[in-house]
C-alpha positions in Angstrom: 0.3 0.1 0.3 1.4 3.5 -0.7 1.2 5.5 1.6 0.6 9.4 0.9 0.4 12.8 3.0 1.4 16.2 1.1 2.3 19.9 2.4 1.4 22.8 1.2 4.5 25.3 0.4 2.9 28.1 3.1 2.8 24.9 5.9 6.0 23.8 4.6 7.7 27.6 5.5 5.8 27.8 8.8 7.1 24.4 9.6 10.7 26.4 8.8 10.6 29.1 10.7 9.8 27.1 14.2 12.2 24.5 13.6 14.6 27.5 13.2 15.1 27.6 16.7 15.2 24.5 17.8 17.9 21.6 17.8 19.7 20.4 14.6 17.6 17.3 13.8 13.9 18.4 15.2 11.2 17.6 12.6 7.5 18.5 12.9 5.5 14.9 13.7 1.4 14.8 13.6 -0.2 12.2 15.3 -3.7 10.9 16.1 -5.2 10.4 19.3 -8.0 9.0 21.2 -10.5 12.1 21.9 -10.9 15.9 21.2 -14.6 16.2 20.7 -15.4 13.7 17.8 -13.1 10.9 19.0 -9.8 11.6 17.8 -7.3 13.9 18.1 -4.6 15.8 15.7 -1.6 16.4 17.8 1.4 18.1 16.7 5.3 18.2 18.4 8.6 19.6 17.6 10.6 16.0 17.9 13.9 14.7 17.1 13.5 11.5 17.9 13.1 8.5 15.1 11.9 5.0 16.1 12.0 2.5 13.3 8.0 2.1 13.2 7.7 6.6 11.9 7.4 7.3 8.1 9.2 10.1 7.6 8.2 12.2 4.7 9.4 15.3 2.9 8.3 18.3 1.0 9.1 21.4 -0.1 12.4 21.2 2.1 10.7 20.2 5.1 10.8 16.7 6.9 7.1 15.8 9.2 7.0 12.6 11.3 4.0 10.2 11.8 4.2 6.9 13.7 2.7 3.5 12.1 -0.7 4.1 13.8 -1.1 7.3 12.8 -0.4 6.7 9.5 -3.6 4.4 9.0 -5.5 7.8 10.2 -3.4 10.3 7.8 -2.9 8.5 4.6 -3.8 10.7 1.7 -3.9 14.2 3.9 -3.0 17.2 2.9 -1.2 19.4 5.8 -1.7 23.2 5.2 -1.0 26.7 6.6 -3.9 28.5 7.0 -4.9 32.2 8.4 -8.1 33.9 8.4 -10.0 36.0 11.1 -9.8 33.4 13.6 -6.0 33.1 14.1 -3.4 31.6 12.6 -2.9 27.5 12.4 -2.3 24.2 10.8 -4.9 22.2 9.0 -5.2 18.7 8.0 -7.2 18.3 5.2 -7.9 14.3 5.9 -10.0 12.5 3.1 -10.6 9.5 5.7 -12.9 12.0 8.4 -16.2 10.9 8.5 -17.1 14.7 10.3 -14.9 17.0 12.1 -15.9 19.6 14.9 -15.9 23.2 14.3 -12.2 24.1 15.5 -10.6 21.5 13.1 -8.4 20.0 15.8 -10.8 16.6 16.4 -12.2 14.3 13.3 -14.6 11.1 13.4 -14.0 8.0 11.3 
């Protein structure tokens, strides 16, 4: 099975800005955890530890890391960075999600 995850140019620019103040070798890690108002919650953190079950996605000169379990939830998704009246944030456009909460931080299958 081919795993796909896209990182927009805008998201990459903001990831690069965040990582400038982090330790060398740090990457953005995205994971999925149980919780949130819709059942599953997106988790974003800066991590310099890579494990054997991680997949690294490289696009637009940045690397995003995901664990094996999260890949099943995020396959085919797109990471973007948006700025609107409510603020600025990373947004995952997930084709696997049946619904999402109003804030966009959690989803259901």
